C-alpha positions as CSV (number, residue, x, y, z in Angstrom):
1,X,-4.6,-3.4,11.1
2,X,-5.3,-5.9,8.4
3,X,-4.0,-9.2,7.1
4,X,-4.3,-8.7,3.3
5,X,-6.8,-11.5,3.0
6,X,-9.6,-10.0,0.9
7,X,-13.1,-10.7,2.3
8,X,-15.2,-9.7,-0.6
9,X,-15.5,-7.4,-3.6
10,X,-17.2,-4.1,-3.3
11,X,-18.6,-1.8,-6.0
12,X,-18.1,2.0,-6.1
13,X,-21.5,3.7,-6.1
14,X,-20.6,7.3,-6.0
15,X,-17.7,9.8,-5.9
16,X,-18.2,13.3,-4.7
17,X,-15.5,15.8,-5.5
18,X,-14.8,18.0,-2.5
19,X,-12.0,20.1,-3.9
20,X,-8.8,18.5,-2.5
21,X,-10.7,15.6,-0.9
22,X,-13.4,13.2,-1.9
23,X,-16.4,11.4,-0.5
24,X,-16.7,7.9,-1.8
25,X,-19.7,5.6,-1.5
26,X,-19.1,1.8,-1.8
27,X,-21.6,-1.1,-1.8
28,X,-19.7,-3.6,0.4
29,X,-22.3,-6.2,1.4
30,X,-21.0,-6.2,5.0
31,X,-23.2,-6.6,8.0
32,X,-23.1,-4.8,11.4
33,X,-20.7,-2.1,10.3
34,X,-20.4,0.7,12.8
35,X,-19.6,4.4,12.2
36,X,-15.9,5.0,12.8
37,X,-15.0,1.5,11.8
38,X,-11.8,0.9,9.7
39,X,-12.3,-0.7,6.3
40,X,-9.5,-1.4,3.8
41,X,-10.7,-0.4,0.3
42,X,-8.1,-1.5,-2.3
43,X,-5.6,-1.6,0.5
44,X,-6.4,1.9,1.7
45,X,-7.5,2.1,5.4
46,X,-10.6,4.3,5.4
47,X,-13.0,5.3,8.2
48,X,-16.7,4.6,7.8
49,X,-18.5,8.0,8.0
50,X,-22.0,6.9,6.8
51,X,-24.0,3.7,6.6
52,X,-27.0,3.3,4.4
53,X,-27.9,-0.3,4.1
54,X,-25.1,-2.1,2.2
55,X,-23.6,1.3,1.1
56,X,-20.8,2.7,3.2
57,X,-19.5,6.3,2.9
58,X,-15.8,7.2,3.3
59,X,-13.9,10.5,3.3
60,X,-10.7,10.3,1.3
61,X,-8.1,12.9,2.3
62,X,-5.7,14.8,0.0
63,X,-2.8,12.7,1.2
64,X,-4.6,9.5,0.3
65,X,-5.6,10.8,-3.1
66,X,-2.0,11.8,-3.9
67,X,-0.5,8.4,-2.9
68,X,-3.2,5.9,-4.0
69,X,-5.1,4.9,-7.1
70,X,-8.5,5.9,-5.6
71,X,-8.3,9.2,-7.5
72,X,-8.5,7.1,-10.7
73,X,-11.5,5.0,-9.7
74,X,-15.0,5.7,-11.1
75,X,-18.6,4.6,-10.3
76,X,-19.1,0.9,-11.2
77,X,-15.4,0.0,-10.5
78,X,-14.9,-3.1,-8.2
79,X,-12.7,-2.8,-5.2
80,X,-11.1,-5.2,-2.7
81,X,-12.7,-5.0,0.8
82,X,-11.3,-6.2,4.1
83,X,-12.4,-5.3,7.6
84,X,-9.9,-4.6,10.3
85,X,-8.6,-7.8,12.0
86,X,-9.8,-9.0,15.4
87,X,-7.5,-10.4,18.2
88,X,-9.2,-13.7,17.5
89,X,-8.8,-13.6,13.7
90,X,-6.6,-16.3,12.1
91,X,-3.6,-14.4,10.7
92,X,-3.5,-15.8,7.1
93,X,-1.6,-13.1,5.3
94,X,1.0,-10.6,6.7
95,X,0.8,-7.4,8.7
96,X,-0.9,-4.7,6.5
97,X,-1.5,-1.3,7.9
98,X,-3.6,0.1,5.1
99,X,-1.2,3.0,4.6
100,X,-0.3,2.9,0.9
101,X,3.3,3.7,0.1
102,X,3.2,4.3,-3.6
103,X,1.8,3.2,-7.0
104,X,3.0,0.5,-9.3
105,X,2.1,0.0,-13.0
106,X,1.2,-3.3,-14.4
107,X,3.6,-4.2,-17.2
108,X,2.7,-7.8,-18.1
109,X,-0.1,-10.3,-17.5
110,X,1.1,-13.8,-18.3
111,X,-1.2,-16.8,-18.0
112,X,0.3,-20.1,-16.7
113,X,-2.5,-22.6,-17.2
114,X,-5.0,-21.5,-14.5
115,X,-2.5,-19.3,-12.8
116,X,-1.5,-15.7,-13.8
117,X,1.9,-14.0,-13.4
118,X,1.5,-10.3,-13.0
119,X,4.5,-8.0,-13.4
120,X,4.8,-4.4,-12.1
121,X,7.0,-1.5,-12.5
122,X,7.8,0.1,-9.2
123,X,9.6,3.4,-8.3
124,X,13.2,2.4,-7.7
125,X,13.4,3.8,-4.1
126,X,10.8,1.2,-3.0
127,X,12.5,-1.8,-4.6
128,X,14.9,-2.1,-1.6
129,X,12.0,-3.2,0.5
130,X,11.2,-6.2,-1.6
131,X,12.8,-9.6,-1.5
132,X,12.1,-12.8,-3.4
133,X,9.5,-14.9,-1.4
134,X,8.9,-11.9,0.8
135,X,5.5,-10.2,1.2
136,X,3.9,-7.2,-0.5
137,X,0.3,-5.8,-0.5
138,X,-1.1,-5.1,-3.9
139,X,-4.4,-3.3,-3.8
140,X,-4.6,-4.6,-0.2
141,X,-4.1,-8.2,-1.2
142,X,-1.2,-10.0,0.7
143,X,1.0,-11.7,-1.9
144,X,4.3,-13.4,-2.1
145,X,7.0,-11.7,-4.3
146,X,7.9,-14.1,-7.1
147,X,10.8,-12.2,-8.7
148,X,12.5,-8.8,-8.2
149,X,14.2,-7.0,-11.0
150,X,16.0,-3.6,-11.3
151,X,12.7,-2.0,-12.3
152,X,10.0,-3.9,-10.6
153,X,8.7,-7.2,-9.4
154,X,6.2,-10.0,-10.2
155,X,3.7,-12.1,-8.3
156,X,1.9,-15.4,-9.2
157,X,-1.8,-15.3,-8.7
158,X,-3.7,-18.5,-7.8
159,X,-7.1,-19.1,-9.4
160,X,-9.1,-18.4,-6.2
161,X,-7.4,-14.9,-5.8
162,X,-7.8,-14.1,-9.5
163,X,-11.6,-14.8,-9.4
164,X,-12.4,-13.2,-6.0
165,X,-10.4,-9.9,-6.2
166,X,-9.9,-7.0,-8.5
167,X,-7.0,-8.9,-10.2
168,X,-9.6,-10.2,-12.5
169,X,-10.1,-6.6,-13.8
170,X,-6.4,-5.9,-14.3
171,X,-5.0,-4.6,-17.6
172,X,-1.5,-3.6,-18.7
173,X,-0.9,0.0,-17.8
174,X,-3.2,0.1,-14.8
175,X,-1.9,1.7,-11.6
176,X,-2.2,-0.3,-8.4
177,X,-1.7,0.5,-4.7
178,X,1.5,-0.8,-3.1
179,X,2.2,-1.2,0.6
180,X,5.7,-2.7,1.3
181,X,6.2,-4.9,4.3
182,X,6.4,-2.6,7.3
183,X,9.0,-5.0,8.9
184,X,11.4,-4.1,6.2
185,X,10.9,-0.4,7.0
186,X,11.6,-0.9,10.7
187,X,14.7,-3.0,9.9
188,X,16.0,-0.3,7.6
189,X,15.5,2.4,10.3
190,X,17.2,0.3,13.0
191,X,20.2,-0.3,10.7
192,X,20.4,3.3,9.5
193,X,20.2,4.9,13.0
194,X,23.9,4.2,14.0
195,X,25.0,5.5,10.6
196,X,23.1,8.7,11.1
197,X,24.6,9.1,14.5
198,X,28.1,8.6,13.2
199,X,27.4,11.0,10.3
200,X,26.2,13.6,12.8
201,X,29.2,13.0,15.0
202,X,31.6,13.4,12.1
203,X,29.8,16.6,10.9
204,X,30.2,18.1,14.4
205,X,33.9,17.2,14.4
206,X,34.3,18.8,11.0
207,X,32.6,22.0,12.1
208,X,34.8,22.1,15.2
209,X,37.9,21.6,13.2
210,X,36.9,24.3,10.7
211,X,36.3,26.7,13.6
212,X,39.8,25.9,15.0
213,X,41.4,26.4,11.7
214,X,39.7,29.7,11.2
215,X,40.9,30.8,14.7
216,X,44.5,29.9,13.8
217,X,44.3,32.0,10.7
218,X,43.4,35.1,12.7
219,X,46.2,34.6,15.3
């Protein structure tokens, strides 16, 4: 579990193609990292499988490659790094699981003095999870949704975040990792469950009625 408060920037040192999966090596500059520890890399929760000084190794699964932008990264690229939160950690962002939902594409980068407004195009089936002034994780960074449109959303990046995360490397057309607020997902599931139950009930009644009608025809 993470908070979306980026600790530092890492740098990809190597990418080893393993067919449908990948071994990724990242210089993270973290101390006392143990094998099996969870680290969020650009918002993707990965397990540390090797430690060689400052360089950590991660195995990236086919599912993660299909859903995230890690498949597009290359050696030398910078990535956001966050260690899993502790029970004593100050909760400065929002609940981030590190399970990327989908990709969004940067459509606009608009400076506002020292701030930057970044606009994204998002698959429409994920827009329902976003609300103005709600939370979203973009490449693992906890951000407040500034605006929501029928095609995407925008955020306003403060100077500190711009200088200390991969936002500083963003360009129009780049794909980024998106994790919607998991609370929105749970609310949707809770609200949809009664509807599903009613739908199943009506389906059962329709089937029973159809069988009764069929029986009448053969009388």
